C-alpha positions, 0 to 999 in steps of 0.5 A, a space after each residue: 780278275 782283281 778283287 779286294 779281300 780281307 786276309 783271315 789267316 796266314 800260314 807261311 806264304 799262304 793266306 786265306 782271304 775273305 772276298 765278297 762275292 758279287 754278280 761276277 762270282 757267278 762266272 769266275 773261273 776260280 769259283 771252284 776253288 772258293 769256299 763257301 761260294 754259295 754265301 755272299 762272302 766266300 774264302 780263298 787260299 791265296 799266295 802271300 808274297 807281300 807278307 799280309 797279316 790277318 786283319 789287312 785288306 788286300 787286293 787279290 789277282 786271280 789268274 783266270 787265263 793260266 786257270 783256263 789253260 790248265 783245264 784245257 791242258 788237263 782234260 785235252 791230256 786225259 783225252 789224249 791218254 785214253 785215245 792212245 791207250 784205247 788204240 794201243 790196246 786195240 793194236 796189241 789185241 790184234 798182235 796177241 790175238 786177244 778179244 778186242 774188248 779186253 785189250 781195249 780195256 786193258 789199254 784204256 786203263 793203262 793210258 789213264 794210269 800213265 796219263 794221270 800220273 804225268 798229269 799229276 806231276 805237272 799240275 803239282 808243280 805248276 799249281 803253287 807256281 802259276 794257279 794260285 790266286 796272288 795278293 798283289 797289294 795291301 790297301 789297308 794294314 789291319 789292327 795287328 800292326 798297332 798304332 803309329 
């Protein structure tokens, strides 16, 4: 999905862009990333490879397909970690004659900790690379460039 916005601030390779919320905003997968989505304008932190400046009108692209894939990976990974932890705890309970509820609870906690730590590392790396919206075009330069 592409949208137009106005650059408010920039810091290194990230810009804060104000976008006007249209009807499609309610169905947008990046809605949770948008600050102020209850108003008619929202703010997104976006990658700024074109070095846009405050006041520039820009076109941004929101990687909805990658965002959806990331959500599936996150929830699917946590589900697999929970099931493996519960199964592992159950087997350990049988092997060491522990109460199955205690062994399954320990397995559940262990599965969540390991699964969560692995997913955290994956998403820290993947988040900046693939999940941020990106400025793909500067439509109109702002006043900070002066008059030519």
